[in-house]
C-alpha positions in Angstrom: -99.4 -43.5 -44.6 -102.7 -41.8 -45.1 -104.6 -42.0 -48.4 -103.1 -38.7 -49.6 -99.5 -40.0 -48.8 -98.9 -38.1 -45.7 -96.9 -39.7 -42.8 -99.0 -40.6 -39.7 -98.0 -39.8 -36.1 -99.4 -41.2 -32.9 -98.8 -38.7 -30.2 -99.1 -40.1 -26.6 -99.4 -37.2 -24.1 -101.8 -35.5 -21.8 -99.7 -32.4 -21.5 -101.6 -29.5 -23.3 -98.3 -27.6 -24.0 -96.6 -30.7 -25.6 -99.7 -31.7 -27.6 -100.6 -28.2 -29.0 -97.0 -27.3 -29.9 -96.3 -30.6 -31.5 -99.5 -30.6 -33.4 -98.7 -27.3 -34.9 -95.1 -28.4 -36.2 -96.3 -31.8 -37.3 -99.1 -30.2 -39.3 -96.5 -27.9 -41.1 -94.5 -31.1 -41.9 -97.6 -32.5 -43.5 -97.7 -35.3 -40.9 -101.2 -36.4 -39.8 -101.5 -36.7 -36.0 -103.6 -38.8 -33.8 -103.5 -38.0 -29.9 -103.8 -40.7 -27.3 -103.9 -39.8 -23.5 -102.8 -43.2 -22.2 -100.1 -45.8 -23.2 -102.7 -48.6 -23.1 -104.9 -46.7 -25.6 -101.8 -46.0 -27.8 -100.9 -49.7 -27.9 -104.4 -50.6 -29.1 -104.1 -47.9 -31.9 -100.8 -49.2 -32.8 -102.2 -52.8 -33.3 -104.8 -51.7 -35.7 -103.2 -48.6 -37.2 -100.4 -47.7 -39.5 -98.4 -44.9 -37.7 -95.0 -44.3 -39.2 -94.0 -42.1 -36.1 -94.8 -42.5 -32.4 -94.0 -39.5 -30.1 -94.3 -40.5 -26.4 -94.3 -38.1 -23.4 -92.1 -40.1 -21.1 -93.2 -38.5 -17.8 -96.9 -39.0 -18.6 -97.5 -42.5 -17.1 -95.6 -45.2 -15.2 -96.5 -47.7 -18.0 -94.8 -45.6 -20.7 -91.7 -48.0 -20.6 -94.0 -50.9 -21.2 -95.3 -49.1 -24.3 -91.8 -48.8 -25.8 -91.1 -52.5 -25.0 -94.4 -53.4 -26.7 -93.4 -51.4 -29.7 -90.1 -53.0 -30.0 -91.4 -56.5 -29.7 -94.3 -56.2 -32.0 -92.8 -54.1 -34.7 -90.0 -56.3 -36.0 -90.4 -56.0 -39.8 -91.0 -52.4 -40.3 -89.6 -50.3 -37.5 -91.4 -47.2 -36.5 -89.6 -44.1 -35.7 -90.1 -43.4 -31.9 -89.3 -40.0 -30.2 -89.3 -39.6 -26.5 -90.3 -36.3 -24.9 -88.7 -35.8 -21.6 -87.2 -33.3 -19.1 -84.4 -35.8 -18.4 -81.1 -35.6 -20.3 -80.6 -39.2 -21.1 -81.4 -41.9 -23.7 -84.5 -44.1 -23.8 -84.1 -47.8 -25.0 -86.4 -48.0 -28.1 -86.5 -44.3 -28.9 -84.4 -43.0 -31.7 -84.5 -39.4 -30.7 -85.2 -37.5 -27.5 -87.1 -34.1 -27.4 -86.1 -32.1 -24.4 -88.7 -30.4 -22.3 -89.9 -27.6 -22.2 -90.8 -28.0 -25.8 -90.8 -24.9 -28.2 -91.7 -24.5 -31.8 -88.0 -24.1 -32.6 -86.8 -27.1 -30.7 -89.4 -29.4 -32.2 -88.8 -28.2 -35.7 -85.1 -28.8 -35.3 -85.6 -32.3 -33.9 -88.2 -33.3 -36.5 -86.1 -32.2 -39.5 -83.9 -35.1 -38.8 -86.8 -37.3 -37.9 -88.5 -36.6 -41.1 -85.5 -37.6 -43.2 -85.3 -40.9 -41.2 -88.9 -41.6 -41.9 -88.7 -40.8 -45.6 -85.7 -43.2 -46.0 -87.4 -46.0 -44.1 -90.5 -45.6 -46.1 -88.6 -45.6 -49.5 -86.7 -48.7 -48.2 -89.9 -50.7 -47.3 -92.3 -49.4 -49.9 -93.4 -52.0 -52.5 -94.9 -51.2 -55.9 -97.2 -53.7 -57.5 -96.4 -55.1 -60.9 -97.4 -58.0 -63.1 -94.6 -58.6 -65.4 -93.8 -62.2 -66.8 -90.0 -62.8 -67.4 -87.6 -65.7 -67.9 -85.0 -66.0 -65.2 -81.8 -68.0 -65.2 -81.2 -69.9 -61.9 -78.0 -71.1 -60.3 -77.9 -74.3 -62.3 -78.6 -72.6 -65.5 -82.2 -73.6 -65.6 -84.5 -71.3 -67.3 -87.5 -70.5 -65.1 -90.6 -68.7 -66.2 -91.9 -66.4 -63.5 -93.9 -63.2 -62.8 -92.5 -60.2 -61.0 -95.4 -59.1 -58.7 -93.8 -56.3 -56.7 -90.6 -54.3 -56.4 -89.0 -51.9 -53.9 -85.5 -50.5 -53.0 -84.2 -53.8 -51.6 -85.9 -56.6 -53.5 -88.8 -58.0 -55.4 -91.7 -60.3 -55.0 -92.2 -63.1 -57.5 -94.7 -66.0 -58.3 -93.9 -69.2 -60.3 -95.1 -72.6 -60.9 -91.6 -74.0 -60.9 -89.8 -75.3 -57.9 -87.2 -72.8 -56.2 -85.3 -73.1 -53.0 -84.4 -70.5 -50.4 -80.9 -69.3 -51.3 -81.1 -69.9 -54.9 -79.9 -66.9 -57.1 -81.9 -65.6 -60.1 -80.7 -63.5 -62.9 -82.9 -61.7 -65.3 -83.8 -58.5 -67.2 -86.7 -56.5 -66.2 -88.6 -53.8 -68.2 -90.2 -51.5 -65.7 -93.3 -49.6 -67.0 -92.1 -46.3 -68.6 -88.5 -46.9 -67.7 -86.0 -46.0 -70.6 -84.7 -49.5 -70.9 -84.6 -52.9 -69.2 -82.5 -53.3 -66.2 -80.3 -56.4 -65.2 -80.9 -57.9 -61.7 -79.3 -60.7 -59.7 -81.6 -61.6 -56.7 -81.5 -64.3 -54.1 -84.6 -66.1 -52.8 -85.2 -65.3 -49.2 -88.5 -67.0 -48.5 -91.1 -69.1 -50.1 -94.8 -69.3 -49.4 -97.7 -71.5 -50.7 -98.6 -71.4 -54.4 -95.1 -70.4 -55.6 -95.0 -67.0 -54.0 -91.5 -65.9 -53.2 -89.6 -62.8 -51.7 -86.1 -62.1 -53.1 -83.4 -59.6 -52.1 -81.2 -57.9 -54.7 -77.6 -59.2 -54.9 -76.2 -57.2 -57.8 -77.7 -54.6 -60.1 -75.1 -52.7 -62.4 -74.6 -49.0 -61.3 -76.4 -47.5 -64.5 -79.3 -50.0 -64.0 -79.5 -49.1 -60.3 -79.9 -45.4 -61.2 -82.8 -46.3 -63.4 -84.5 -48.3 -60.7 -83.9 -45.5 -58.0 -85.4 -42.9 -60.5 -88.3 -45.1 -61.3 -89.1 -45.7 -57.5 -88.7 -42.1 -56.7 -91.2 -41.1 -59.4 -93.7 -43.3 -57.5 -92.9 -42.3 -53.9 -95.1 -39.1 -53.9 -95.1 -38.2 -50.1 -97.0 -35.0 -49.4 -94.5 -32.1 -49.3 -93.9 -30.4 -45.9 -94.6 -26.7 -45.6 -91.4 -26.3 -43.5 -87.9 -26.1 -45.1 -86.0 -29.3 -44.5 
């Protein structure tokens, strides 16, 4: 994501037709684009950048397959959306979609309507919003544990505590999100523990009404730049 909350694309191609046409459509989708002419340069960009989308011209270079393998092996936590551009009518391991050559504005727009929806869902699923809310949670053995909720997202929360917790333990608590109409009830399970009592937890159960409150709260804070094209 760029500072103005636009998705970022890394476009790997030397074909002027592909680059110009894709740039035009991606701009209308409010997706910021950086062009790389070689797979090796693209991999360097990916290691230090924050691209949400990678578009690869498959017939550009013999090492293109290696780039896809590198993306798959190095991007295990937050998967990037990968689109292959090719004149071949087949699937490509590691690419979620294939854009057929010769590319046109219409074919790209049709392809990227689906791609954009996928990117938006992935972003919302992985986005975390910083908090600093002290609460008292009940643990499996009915212990009361003081902790601080440090972040929250669609699938879980981050916490910190001076008490001893174990991976797999379940916490139950009520959380009053800033500006939410009421506190929500959460059952969460500890997934991992780091030094100084920092833990990551996944949601196990949230009552349907409370889940609606959480989703509404998250949507208000997920302000992605609106595309110019109708989706």
